[in-house]
N, C-alpha and C positions, 0 to 999 in steps of 0.2 A: 504493500500500500504506500510505503514511503516513496516508491518509484513513481507513483502517479502524481505526487505533489510537484507543483511548478512554482517558479518565482512568482510571488504575489504581486499582481498589478491591480490597480483600481480602474475598472471600466465603468462607464455610465452610458445610459441610453438617452441621455439628455443632459443639459447643463445642471451641475450640482454646485451650489454656492459653497464657499469655504466655510468650514465649521465655525460656529460662533466662538468656540473655544480658542480660535486662533487670534482673536481680537485683544482680549485682556483677561486677567485673572491669575490664578496660581499655576505655575508650570507643573504638569504631571507627566513625566516620562513613563511610558508603558512598554514593558519588555514582553515579547511574544516567543514563548518556547513551544516545542512540540514533543518529540520523543526523547527519553533519557535512557542511555545504554552505557554499561560499563566498558564494553568493547570499543576501544578508541578507533579501531579500524573501520567501524561503521559510522564514525563521525561525518556529518554532512551539513548542508544548509539547514536541515530540519532535525538533526540529531545532535545532542550534546551529551556529555558524560556527567554523572553525578558529582564528580570532582570539580568540573567546571561550574556547575550550578552552585556548589558549596563555595567556590571561590567568588562567584558573583555576589552571593548573599553576604559573605564576609566583607567584600569591598564596599557594598552599599552601607552596611552597618558602620564600617570604619570611617566612611565619608559623610556620616550624619544623615543618611536617608532612612526613612521609615516606610515600610510597606503598608499599603492600605487596601481594604476590600472595596469592591464596587459599592456596597451598601453605605460605606462611610462617605464616599465621594458623592453619591446621590443625595445623601442627607445634607451635605454641605451645600450643594447646588440648590437645594430646596430651602435653605436658610436655617438649617438645624445643625448645631454642632460646628466644630472647627476641623481643619486638616492640620497635620503636623507641618513643621517649617519646611521640610524637604520630603514631600510625599513621592512615592514611586509605586506603580502597580505591576505585579507579575501576573502574566496570563499564560495558560497552557491550552493549546488547541487540540482537538480531535479525541481526547479521552483515552490515551494509550494506557494499557495496563501497567507499564513500567513507571508511570507517574505515581501510581499507588505504592509501588515498591520503594520509591526513594523520597518522594515529595513530603509526606507527613513528618518523617524523621528530620529532614533538613529544615523544614519550616519551624519545627519545635526547637531545634538547636539554636537557630538564629532569631527566635521569637518573631517570625515573619508570617505572612498570609498570602493567599493567591486565589485567582479565579481559574477554574478549569471548565472549558466549553466543550460540550458533548455533541456528537453526531448520533442521532437516534438509530439510524440503520446499523451503525457499528455496534452500539450497545446491544441491540436485539440479536444481531448476527452472532456475537460471541457468547451471549446468554444461551443461544440455541446450540452452538458448536461445542461449548465446554472445552476450548483449546487455549489454555492460559500460557501461551508462549510469549515471554516479555519482549521478544525481538519484533513482534508484529501485532500481537493481540491488543484488543481494546477492552476497556472495562465493561463488565456486565452491570446490570441494574443493582445487584447485590454489592458488587465492588464499589459502586458509587455511594451507596449508603455508608460503607466503611470509610470511604475517602473523606466525607464531610463530617464524620462523627465528632471530631475534636473542635470544630468551629473555626478552624484556620482557613478553610477552603469553602468558597461559594461556587455554585454551578451556573454556567451560562448556556444559552441555546446556540448551537452552531449548525442548525438545520436538522431535519429528520432525514431527508433524502436528496438534498441539494448540494452535497459535497462531492461534486463531480463536474467534469468539463466535457460537454458534448454539444448537442444542439442547443441546450440551455447551459450557459456558463455560470455555474454556481447559482446564486439567488437573483439572477438577472432575468428579464423578460426575453422571450425568443422572438425572432423576426415575425412580424405580423400580429403579435399579441397586443390587444388594446389594453387600456388602463384597467378596465373592469375585469378582464380575463386574468391579467397579471395579479391584481389584488386578490382574486379568488384563489389562484394557485399558490401564491406566496403565503397567504394567510393560512391556508389549509396545512401546508408543510410546517410552518412555525407552530401552529396550534397542536399538530400531531405530537411533536416532541414535548410541548407544554403539558399535554394530557398524560403522556407516558411518564414524565418525571414526577408529576403529581401522583399518579397511580402507584409507581414503584418506589418513590423516594419521599413523597409528601413535600415536594419542593416545586415552587413556581418561579422560574428564573425571570429576572427583569433586565438582563443584559443579553444582547444578541451580537455574536461575532460573525461577520459576513464571511461565508466560505470563499477562500482565496482573495478576500478583500474586494470582490466584485460587488459594486453598489448600484442598484437601480435608482433612477431619479425619484421614485416614489417610495423607496424602501423604508427610510426613516419615518415617514408619515404613517405608513401602514403599521409599523412596529409600535408607534405611539398609540395608534387607535386600538391595537390589541392589548396594550397595557404595559409595554416595556418602558424603561427609563433611561437606557443607555445603549449605544451601539459602538462596535469596534471595527475599525478599518484596518488596512495594511499600509496606509500612508506612513512613510517613515519620517515622522515629525513629532515634536513634543507639543501636545495640546495644552491649553490653559483652561482651567476650571473656574468659573465665576459663580456668583450667587444667582444663577439663571439656569433652570433645567435644560434650556436649549444648548447650553455649553457642553452637554453630555453626549452629543451625537457625532457619529463618524470619527471617533477619537483616533488619533495616530498611534501606531505601535512600531517598535523596532524589532525586526526578526533577529533572534539570537542564533546566528550560525555557529555551529560547533567548531569550525576550523579556527575561529578567532580566539585569542587569549582574552582573559577578563579585562586586562588593561586596554587592549586594542578595541574591544567592543564598547567599553564604557567611554572611551575617547570619542568613538563614533556617535554615541548617544548624547555626549556632552555632559556626562556625569563625572564630576571631579571634586 
């Protein structure tokens, strides 16, 4: 499955304005991880080692950064509570089983927290297969309950069946699909995972991570109508969060390629 991942681009089917978060507010660098494997020979654009993740967490802590959960950021934008002086958000896409093997222990060690965004098809497939190989497996519904047990991890929606590139590119409309048709298809897919996570984990995510970062011009509006509070893109930029809920949409993220050292990656992000 890792081989099917491509460099994340943001494509739109019409003009999409710059996020409100780019105008003013508190800088919020967001780091995007995927798979975590001990075998350094598997390191790639979308695979890093637990040692690298540990080094990242240590670096952030040493440089005065505090990890925050999406719920904290949402509360701040809605006028409730404060954010730390140097907030940073860690996100993990696709729901790989190896996240469960390494992430809780490392987050506890560094008193950190993270968002893990799930693909419904993957969770159901590996629930049915019972094939827990950390090199490629994704978490089952039961695994997800274990993942969130200590409160350091929140779950996000990464689509149920839209994490692929074919006639439809991720959560984009296909050629000839009008606004009403796209709204119906996109809403149904998003809601299918919402229903599954509520049924299996008693969780209703309020964060949507666009598959591959492909964003339709109506995507954020539809998500707001469904009840979401935040969306994540793959724009490699640092978003700014203000006391305005509209600053929470299409937030930028920096992909954590495994080939880079911690120092190289943090320099790229502008964290020092």
